[in-house]
N, C-alpha and C positions, 0 to 999 in steps of 0.2 A: 095479701095483695101481691100479684105477680108483676114482673117487669115487662111482660109481653103485652102488646096492644096494637090496635090498628094504626095505620098512618106512618109517616116517616119521621115524626117528631122524635128527636133524640131522647134516650131513656132518662137522662137527668132532667129534661124539661117536663116529661110526664110525671116523674116523681115529685118535682117542684110544684106542678099543678095540683096534684092530689094533696100535698101538704097545705098549699094555700086554700084549697077548698075546705080542708079540715079546720083551718084557722078561722075561716069566714063562718063556718057552721058552729063555731064555739067549742069544737072538740078539744082545742088547745086555746085556753084563755090567756089574757095578758099576764106575763110573768111566768107562765108555765113552760116546762122544759119540753123541747121536741125530741123525737127519737134521734139518737146519735148516729155517727157514721157506721158503727158496727151493726146497730139495729137495722138501719136502712139496707146494708149489704145483705143481711140475712133475709129480710122481708121481701126485697125486690130481686134478690139473686144478681147483684151487680158488683162491680169492682169498687174499691175504696174511692178511686178518683171520681167515678160516676156519682157516688153518694155525696161526695165533697162538692162537686159541681152543683148538685141539686140544692144543697144548703146555701151555696154561694149565690144562687139566684134569689133566694129569699132575703139574704143579707143585702144584696144590691138593691132590692126594692124597698129596703127599710122595714120589713115585716118582722125580722128577727135580729137578735144580737148575740154574739158569742161572748161567753164569760170564761176567761182562762181557767182551766182546770175544773170547770163545772158543766160545761156543755153549751148548747144553743137554746135560747129562750125567746118566746114571743115578746116582741117589743111592747113595753107598757106606755111608751110616749104617745100622747094623742096628737095627731096632725093639727097644724095651725091652719085655720080657715081664713085666708087673707082676702077680705072683700075689697077688691081694688077700687071700686067706685065710692062706696059709702065712707071708707076710711079717710078719704081726702076731702070730704065736704067741709065747707066753711063753718058749719054748725059745730063740727067736732073741734078742729083746732082753733077756731075763733072763739070757742067757748072755754079755752084753756086746757083741752084735753090733748094727749099725745096720740098721733096716728099710730104709733107702735103699740100703745096700750090697747087700742081697738082690736088688734090681732090677738093680744094675749087673753082677752076676755076673763080678766081676774086672776089669771095664773101668774106665777112668779117670773116676771121679766126684768132682766137687769142688763146694763151695758157694762161689761167687765173689762174692756179695752177701749180706750179713747185717746185720740191724738188730734191736736188742732195745730196746723202749720200754715204759713204763708209761703207759697211757691210761685216761681216764675216759669217753670216748665210743666204746665198742665198737660195731661194726655192728649194725643192728637185728636183734634176736633172739638175738644171742650171749650177752648178760648173762642173758637169760631162761633159755637152755639151761644155762648154768653155775650157775644159781640165785643170781645176784647182784642186788642192788638197783640201780636206775638210778643211774649215776654212780660206782658202786663201781670201784676201780682194776683194770684188766686188764693182765696181762703179754702183750705181743705180740711174737712172733718171726717176722720176715719173712726168707725165704731164696730165692735163685735157685740151682737145681741145674743143673750143666753136665756133660754126658756126652760123652766123646771130643771136647771142644772145642766142643760145641753146646749152647746153652741149651735145656732140655727141660721144666722145671717151675718154677713159682712156688708157694711154700707159705707160708701164714700161720697160725701157731698162736696160739690165745687161751687163756689160763689165768687163774684167780683169782690176782691179784697178791699178796694176803695169804697165800695158801696156799704159794706158791713162793718167797716173799721169803727171801733169804739162801741159797738153793740154787743149784747150778750151772745150773739152768734159766734163771737170769737172766744167765748168762755166755755168752760165744761158744762155749766148749767144754763141752758138757753131760756129757761123760765117756762111759765104756763103756755101751752099751745105750741111750744118749740119754735123751730126756724121760721115757719110760715107766719106765725103770729108776730114775730119780731120783724119780718120783712114788711108786713102790713103797717107796723108802727112807723116805719121810715118811708112810707109812701110807695112801697113796691109789693102791695098785696097780691098774692097769686090768685088769678081768676080762671086759669085753665091749666090742665095738666095732660101730659102725653106720656104713655109708658110703652116701651118696646120690650118684648119678652122673647127670649130664646134659651136654648139649653146647650150644654157641652160637658165634657169631662173636666174635672177640676185640675188645677195645677198642683204641684207638690205642696206649695205653700198654702193654698186653700184647703187642701186635704188635711194638713196639720192643724190649721186654725179652726176648722169646723169639726175635726175628729171624725172624718168620714170613713165608712167601711169601704174596703176595696170594691171598685166597680160602681160606686154611687155617683151619679151625675149631679151637676148643679144647674139651677135655674138662674138665668141672668135677667134682671129687670133694670132698665135704664129709664128713669123718670126725669122729665124736664118740666119745671114749674114756670109758667108764663104770667107776667103782670101785664097791665095795659101799656101800650097798645101792642100786644104780642111780643113783648120783650122777655127773653129768657132770664130768669134771676137765680135759678139753681138747676144743677144737673146732679142727679143722685144715681150712682152705679151701685147696684145691689147683687150680691152673690148669695144664693140661698141653697141650703141642703134640700135637694129635690124630694128626699124621703120625708121631710118634715112639713111640707107645705101642700095645701090645696088652694089653688088660685081660682077665686070666684069673681066673675064680672057680671053684675046684674044691672040691666038698664032697660028703659022703655023702648019699644019698637017705634 
């Protein structure tokens, strides 16, 4: 395979495209080693930096992972298909299931970091959305979700501290159905959800907490849960490893 080709696409992008096509075709299966920098330099007649950039493209897209001293391998991790509409149905959490478990589809999902605090300095806009006065106490639940041994999500829930005081929402284990089932028990059952989705590059802290490869972006999902009559009862800020998720929204026309 030569490095020459039509168009103005940089050499490293053309090499990356060929490697991605080979992975998609099954020439390199999950867990298999890709050609190294030296191999790519010889095959495509390019400099080491060009070969390194090509591999970097695949790493940034979450297709491969580097193992120190061993090389670069096709990632074995299966992306999470997050069904944004179905996972929030009352039938799910009202029946005692976790909305997060719906994403895992039987895979090993754990929360390895969890903190629950009461704060008076909620992020800008949170108190307003929840209908709280400035300085009113907010219950904050921070969690890191790990799937198949890999950190994939940071989630922070904000709720009116006075509303949820004395409920399992302020404890580590919120019980069957999670936060939404407990809100229903105190007369604040969520009846509508709104999610706002955007993406950006991660902060240094997020990169560390999610173990992200250089250049990997994150997807931000901000979900607000509303009870009757249109009162916001929870705001959940989520930071997702973009290479780990497929966001699916399926609804009737």
